[in-house]
C-alpha positions, 0 to 999 in steps of 0.5 A, spaced: 513 503 470 506 507 469 507 514 467 509 517 473 505 512 478 506 513 485 502 508 489 500 507 496 497 501 499 492 499 503 494 494 509 489 489 506 494 489 500 499 488 504 497 482 508 493 479 501 501 480 498 504 475 504 498 470 504 496 469 497 502 468 492 499 468 486 494 474 487 495 481 484 498 484 491 503 479 491 505 482 484 505 489 486 509 488 492 514 484 487 514 489 482 516 494 488 521 491 490 524 490 483 524 498 483 518 498 477 512 500 481 515 507 485 511 506 492 510 511 498 508 510 505 508 514 512 512 511 518 505 511 522 502 507 516 509 502 515 508 501 523 501 499 521 504 494 516 508 491 521 502 490 527 498 487 522 503 482 519 506 480 526 499 478 528 499 471 530 493 470 525 497 473 519 502 468 520 499 463 520 495 464 514 502 466 511 506 461 513 511 465 516 514 468 522 516 474 525 523 474 521 519 474 514 515 479 516 521 483 518 525 482 511 518 484 507 518 491 511 525 492 510 525 490 503 518 495 503 521 501 508 528 501 503 523 501 496 519 507 499 518 514 498 517 517 504 511 521 506 512 526 511 507 529 515 508 535 513 500 537 514 494 533 517 489 531 513 484 528 518 478 527 519 476 525 512 474 517 512 469 514 518 475 509 520 481 513 523 486 507 519 483 509 513 484 516 514 492 515 516 492 511 509 489 517 505 494 522 509 500 518 507 497 518 500 496 525 500 503 527 503 506 523 498 503 527 492 501 520 490 497 518 484 494 511 486 491 509 493 491 501 492 486 498 497 480 492 497 476 497 501 473 501 495 467 503 499 470 506 505 474 511 501 469 513 497 470 520 494 475 523 499 482 521 494 478 524 489 479 531 493 487 530 493 487 527 485 489 521 487 485 515 484 482 510 488 483 502 484 484 495 487 490 491 485 487 487 480 486 494 476 493 497 477 497 490 476 493 489 470 496 496 467 503 494 469 502 487 465 499 490 459 506 496 459 510 490 461 508 486 454 
């Protein structure tokens, strides 16, 4: 495990993980499931994951059912560190959904916020000591560490 790493995954990473079976996002989700990559999420963020994963478009792209998504969500909920909402950091960003992800990361004292939308987050995570990265970057570090 990366030394003292706690990640918060943006919803786009979760969707990628269920849609693309061989990508870096799926690898990260697998590592979280095995307990090798600590992850955090707030209840509102988990609810966003659920809403997006259960969209008909996502189900179709993933070739899955709502029951499949429930299994993934249950696994994520059981493995994640709770990100309490003890302080609202909003607004920091233009998109309220991105603010929710950043807020979860800040309140969980996450070290990394993993997203494909680097540009949307800008430098805001830096204010909280959070490294912004794409799934491939952190997956590469994890794979290197496991060698």
